[in-house]
C-alpha positions in Angstrom: 2.2 20.6 39.7 4.9 18.4 41.0 3.4 15.1 39.8 2.7 16.5 36.4 6.3 17.7 36.1 7.5 14.1 37.2 5.2 12.5 34.7 6.5 14.7 31.8 10.1 14.0 32.8 9.4 10.1 32.7 7.7 10.5 29.3 10.6 12.6 28.0 13.2 10.2 29.3 11.5 7.2 27.8 11.0 8.9 24.5 14.7 9.9 24.2 16.1 6.7 25.7 14.3 4.3 23.1 16.6 3.6 20.2 14.7 3.6 16.9 16.6 1.3 14.6 15.2 1.2 11.0 16.6 -2.4 10.7 14.4 -3.7 13.4 11.6 -5.8 12.2 8.3 -4.3 13.0 6.2 -6.9 14.8 2.6 -7.4 14.8 1.8 -8.0 11.1 -0.9 -10.4 10.2 -0.3 -13.5 8.1 -3.1 -15.7 6.5 -2.6 -19.0 8.5 -2.6 -20.9 5.1 0.3 -18.7 3.8 2.8 -19.3 6.6 6.0 -21.0 5.4 8.2 -20.7 2.3 6.7 -20.2 -1.1 8.8 -20.2 -4.3 8.2 -19.0 -7.9 11.0 -20.0 -10.1 12.3 -21.3 -13.4 15.6 -22.8 -14.2 17.4 -24.7 -16.8 17.2 -28.3 -17.0 20.5 -28.5 -18.8 23.9 -26.9 -18.4 26.3 -25.3 -20.8 29.2 -27.5 -21.7 32.3 -26.2 -23.5 34.0 -27.9 -26.4 36.8 -29.1 -24.0 34.1 -30.8 -21.9 34.0 -28.2 -18.9 30.7 -27.6 -17.3 29.9 -23.9 -17.7 26.7 -23.9 -15.5 23.1 -23.1 -16.0 22.3 -20.7 -18.8 19.3 -19.1 -17.0 17.8 -19.1 -13.6 15.1 -17.1 -12.0 13.4 -17.4 -8.5 11.5 -15.4 -6.1 10.9 -16.8 -2.5 8.6 -15.4 0.2 9.1 -16.7 3.7 5.9 -15.8 5.7 6.2 -16.2 9.4 3.3 -16.5 11.9 4.6 -13.5 13.9 3.7 -11.1 10.9 7.2 -10.8 9.5 8.6 -12.0 6.1 11.8 -12.4 4.2 11.9 -12.1 0.4 14.6 -13.5 -1.9 15.0 -12.7 -5.6 17.8 -14.6 -7.5 18.4 -14.2 -11.2 21.5 -15.7 -13.1 22.3 -15.8 -16.7 25.5 -17.3 -18.5 26.4 -17.2 -22.2 28.7 -19.3 -24.3 31.6 -17.0 -23.7 31.4 -18.0 -20.0 30.4 -14.6 -18.8 28.1 -15.1 -15.8 25.6 -12.4 -14.5 24.0 -12.7 -11.1 21.6 -10.7 -9.1 20.6 -11.3 -5.7 18.1 -9.1 -3.6 17.1 -9.9 0.0 14.7 -8.0 2.2 12.8 -8.6 5.5 10.3 -6.7 7.5 6.5 -6.7 8.3 3.8 -8.3 6.3 0.1 -7.6 6.7 -2.4 -10.0 4.9 -5.9 -8.7 4.2 -7.8 -11.9 3.6 -11.1 -10.1 2.8 -9.3 -7.9 0.2 -7.1 -10.6 -1.1 -4.0 -8.6 -0.5 -0.7 -8.7 1.4 1.6 -5.8 1.9 5.2 -6.1 2.6 6.9 -3.3 4.5 10.8 -4.0 4.3 12.9 -2.6 7.2 16.3 -4.0 5.9 17.7 -5.5 2.7 20.6 -6.1 0.5 21.7 -6.0 -3.1 24.4 -8.1 -4.7 25.4 -8.2 -8.4 28.1 -10.1 -9.8 29.5 -9.8 -13.4 32.2 -12.3 -14.1 33.4 -10.5 -17.3 33.3 -7.0 -15.7 34.2 -7.3 -12.1 34.4 -3.6 -11.6 30.6 -3.5 -11.9 30.1 -5.9 -9.0 28.1 -4.7 -6.2 27.4 -5.9 -2.6 25.6 -3.3 -0.4 22.7 -2.9 1.9 19.5 -1.3 0.7 19.3 2.5 1.3 16.4 3.7 3.3 14.8 5.3 0.1 14.7 1.8 -1.4 12.9 0.2 1.5 9.4 0.7 0.0 6.1 -1.1 0.9 4.7 -3.2 -1.9 1.1 -4.6 -2.1 0.5 -7.8 -3.8 -2.8 -9.5 -4.7 -3.2 -13.1 -4.0 -5.4 -16.2 -4.0 -4.7 -19.5 -2.2 -5.5 -22.3 -4.6 -4.9 -26.0 -5.0 -2.7 -26.8 -7.9 -3.2 -29.5 -10.5 -0.9 -31.7 -8.5 -3.2 -31.4 -5.4 -0.8 -29.3 -3.5 -1.4 -25.7 -2.3 -0.2 -22.7 -4.3 -0.3 -18.9 -3.9 -1.2 -17.2 -7.1 0.1 -13.5 -7.0 -0.5 -10.4 -9.0 0.9 -7.0 -8.8 -2.4 -5.3 -9.8 -5.8 -6.8 -9.0 -6.9 -7.1 -12.8 -3.5 -8.4 -14.1 -3.9 -11.4 -16.3 -0.3 -12.3 -15.8 0.3 -14.2 -12.6 3.2 -15.8 -10.6 2.3 -19.1 -9.0 4.2 -19.8 -5.9 4.6 -23.4 -4.6 5.6 -24.5 -1.0 9.3 -25.1 -0.7 11.9 -25.6 2.2 15.6 -25.5 2.6 
């Protein structure tokens, strides 16, 4: 009886002493070896807005999504969007998340499970609307994507991503670094 009591006491101590922090990245995900690295989908303006007095007002529109898949089964995702109009009002959105990723090569899917993230919004003409806050637990939702690893027309690897298996709209991610 005494050994059973000691064993239960050890189990209870271990279960109450372990801190469960939702911001810890859950290890043990799986990544398709060909997908390890940074991948970017993006578009940006090749020109800038210039004012009549010669001031550079910046790019009128930018949009990019980056996945950084790590060999240890974790990921980071960045979403950046910015727009500027001729009145010099600039709007920017930035979302960051990280967590676990699980690739299912047989099914052609990967699922991201964020454990932490951040939102930032900037409105130059309405600063009272600016935000800069961590994601709330209710906003940390798993997302499944459908993917294909392909070779692009330039001979370089790409990851073609869909939100639903039968989507005709795709996003093509190219290897990137920074």
